[in-house]
N, C-alpha and C positions, 0 to 999 in steps of 0.2 A: 595459411589455410588455403592458398591458391590452388594447390594440387589435389585437394580433397573434394569429394562430392558435396553438393549443397545439402544442407539439412532440410528435410521435408517437414514443414510446419503447418499446423492447423490453428486458426483463430477461433476460439470459442466465446461467442458473445460479441456484439458490436455496439455496445453502449458508449458512453463518453470516453472511457479509457480504451475500450476495445477497438473503436474506430481508429485511434491513433496507433495502437499496436498493429492493427491490420495493415495500415499504410506503411508502417516501418518494416514489417515482414516483406511486403511486396517490393520495397525499395532496397532491401538488404542484399549486399553482394554475395553473401554466403548462405542464403536461405531461398527455398522454393515454397511458395504457398501452394498447398495441395487441397485445402479444404477450409470451409467456414461453417460453423454451427450457429444457428439463430433460433430463438424461441418465438419471435413474432411472425405469425403466419404470412403477413404481407411481404416479408423479406425473403421467404423461401423462393429459390429460383433466381434471385437477383445476382448479378455478377459482383464479385468481391470488390472490384474497382469502383463500381457504382456506389457501394456501401461506405466507401471512405473518401470519395471525391477524386478518384483517379480514373483514367481510361480503363475500359474492360481488359481483364487479364485471362478470361476463359475459365475461371473457377466459380461455380455457382453455389450459393448458400443452401444448406439443408437443415432440417430439424430432426434428422434421423441419427440417433447414437450409433446404430449399427453401420450406417454408411460411413461415418467418421472412423470407426474402428477398422473397417475394411480397407481404409486407405494405407494402414500400416505406417503412419507418420512417425518421424523421430520424436516429435514433441507437440503437445497441445498447449497453447497459451490460454489458460482457463480463467476467464474473467466474467463469469456470470453473476447475477444477483442471486444470492442464496447458494448454499452448498448442497449438491445432490451426491451423497456418498456412493450410491450405486453407480452413477455415471463415472465418478472418479476411480472407483475400484475396477470397473470394467475397462477403462482406458489403460490403467497401469498394468492390469493382468494381461492385457492383449500385447504388451511390448511397447507401449507408447509412454514416453516420459511426460511430465507435467511441470510447467512453471505457472504459478498462479499468483494473482494479486489479492487473493483472499487471505484472511489473517489466522486461519485455524491451525497452521502448520509451523509457526515460528519456533515453537519449543515443545518437542514431542513429549517430555515428561509431564507436561501440564495438559496434554490431550486426554479426553475420556478414554479409559483403558480399552474398552471394547471397540471404539472408533479407531484408536491407534492400531490395535491388533488387526483389524480389517485392512487398513491401509498398508501396513507392513507385509501382510500376507500377499496382498495384490502385487506390491513391489517385488517380493521374492519370486512370485510366479512368473511375472513378466520380465524380471531382471531390469527393473526401471526405478526411476527416482522421481520425487516430487519436492518442490521448493517453493516457499512463499517469499515474495519480495515486493518491492515498490519503492516509492520515495520515503513514505512514513506510514507504518513501520517498514523497516528494510534498510535503505541507504543511510538515513539519518540516525537510526537507532542501533545499527549493527556495523555496517560496512565502514562508515566514517569513524565512529568511536574506536573500533579496533585499531585503526591506523593512528589516531590521535594518542591513544593510550600507549602505543608502541614507543612513544618518546619518553615515557615516564619510568623511573625506578622506584619512586614512592608515589602511590596513587591514593588520594583521599576522597575523590568523588567526581561525578560527571553530571551536568544538568543540560538537558536539551529543551529549549523553548521554541515552540512552533507558533508562528503568527499566521492566522487565517483571516484575510481581509475579505469580507462578504458584502462590502458596500455596493459593489457593481454587479452582484449576482441577481439576475432578473428571474428568480424562481420563487414567487410568493408562497406557494404551498410548502416548499422545502424550508424557507426562511422562517415563516410564521407558524406553520402547523407541525412540521417534523422537528425542527430545531428549537422552537419555542421562543424565538425573538418576538418582541412586542407583547409578551405575556406579563402579567403582574407577578411579583415574587410568589404570591400565594398560588397562582395558576401554573407556574413554571414546573415542568416535570423533567427530572434528570435521567429518566430511563433511556433516552436516546444516547446517553454517554456510556452505557454499560458495555457496549462492544469495545470501547476504547480500553476499558479495564482489562478485558480478555486479551486484546492484541498487544498492549504495551507491557503487561506483566510478563507475558511470554517472551517478548523480544528483550526486555531488560534481564530476565532470568538467563536467557541464552548468553548475553554479554557477560553477566557475572560468572557464569561457569567457564566461559572462554578465558578469562583473565585470572582464574583460580580463586575467585572471591564469590562463591555461590550465595545467592540471596537466601536469607533465613525467613523473611516475611515481606509483605507488601502492604502499603497503605494507598488509599485512593480518596482524594478530596475534590470537591467541586465548589466553585464560587460563581456568583453572577454580579454584574454591574448594571446600573440602571441609567437610562437616558436622562440627561439633565434638562432637556427641552424638547418640545415637539419638533419633528422634522420629517422630511420625506426622503427615503432612500430609494434606490432603483426598484426594489421589491415592493415598495408601498409605504404608507404612512406609519411613522413610529412615534408613539406618544411618550411624553415625559413620565418618568416613574416606571416604565416597563423595561424589560430585559433588552439591553443593547450590546452586551458583551458577556462572554462566559469563559471560564477557565477550569480545566481539570488537571490535577496533578497526580501522577502515578509514581510512586517511589518504592525502590527495593531497599530493604533494611538489612544491616548486619550489626549485631550487638545493640539492637534497638535504635540505631541511627541510620538515617537515609544516606545512601552513597551513590545510587544511580536514580536519576529523576527525569521524567518526561513531563513537560508542562505544555498543554495545548491551550492557546489563547486565541479565541475566535471572536470577531466583532462585526457589527454592521454600522456602528457609529463610534467616533472617537470622543465624543462629548459625553463622558460617563462620570459616574459618581465615585469611581475607584482610582487610586493613584497607581495604575498599571502602566508599564512601558508599552506603548502601542507602536508597532512598526508595520509598514505597508504589507509585506508578505515575505515569508522565508523563515530562517531559523537563526538562533543564537546558541552556540555550544560553548559551555564553560567546563574546563578541565582543571581540577585542583590536584596538584601533585608537585614534584620537584622540578617539573618543566611546565609550569602553569600556562593555560591557553585561554583566550577569549576570542572566539571566531564568529563572525557574522556572515551569513549567506543570504544575499538578497536576490530577488528575481528582477533583473534589469529590463522589465517589460511594462508597457503602458497599462494602466488600470483597465482600460477598455479592451485590452487583449488578454486578460487573465483567463477568461473562459476558453479561448482558442488555444492558448499556449500551455496552461498548467497540466492538462492530461498527459503531456509528453514526459513530465517529471516522474510519473508513475509507470507509464507504459514502456518507456525506453529502457529502464532498468530491467524490466521483465524480459524484453526482447533480447537484450544483451546477455542475459543469463542463460539463454537456451543452450548454447554450445557447451558451457560449463556443466550444466545439469545433464546433458546427454552423455558427457564423459565421466560423470561421477559414479561412485559405487551405488548399488541399488539401496533404496530406503528413503526415509524422510530426511532430507538434507537440510542443513542450516548454513548460514553465512560463515559460522565459525568452523565448521568441519569440512567445508567444501573449498575447492580451489577458488582463487579470486576471480570475480567477474570482470572481464576486460572487454571493452567495446572495440570492434574491428570495423574498418571503413574501406578497405580495398583488398 
């Protein structure tokens, strides 16, 4: 790629993931940062470098959609909270591709028909593509399984177990109010898990189609485990008998049997009343077939560095996908129908 021009990229949103993405674009040898979109008024006019802990780069943040469209960038890294369909369609129709860490685009057949029609029309008008990715869903539920299953000639099933260690997360509102840790079983509300159903049914459906075994149905189950004793975690006090760990299982079914499974196991304490395997953080992937596999992926980082390091696992996959998406055919692209994402460093 050394003889080609740099891809002109916009960072949309500078939250936890977006800041890491912004930094990666600035430092990328084949990308030129041309714009930053923010929604917080106090950030408008700030230099992009200042927003991600780097020296000034001469690109100022804006909250104007029109200003971003006028840049005629090759790609926008769209990482905002919530989805604004009008924004997305305007970007795509203007000729700007999108890589997003939002989960609405993993499997087009499951999208709301009117929503899908709008997005596809915008892609056709602008001759552009949009692609959803990240670490999970994305890398762990699509990119890696496709490669692991490529070793099989008899495939009986795949299970992904994701371990989310929140012991060191200093976010009391998120931990206790949003996610429901510290609640009694009667108080615990599983509604915050609903978005996981949408994201992971889509990503598993995409995988099933890719290997010629389309899912016929899905099941989603949730479980909780309670603290065995009073303790104090970084986010605050946790009482005995309240929620200290939670698990959601999304399964794709064929012939009434599960064959693709995603298990999310998140915890703020290991001293729980359930016999669950607790690992620090990372994934375990099991493939059942004629070349069976049991793969563990750990994050070899100190617990106190989780907050600093983990955003990269999501942001970097999206940044590395920009060149592939810019070269892809117009439309809503998936990991299964698009060229492989390859990171480049020089």
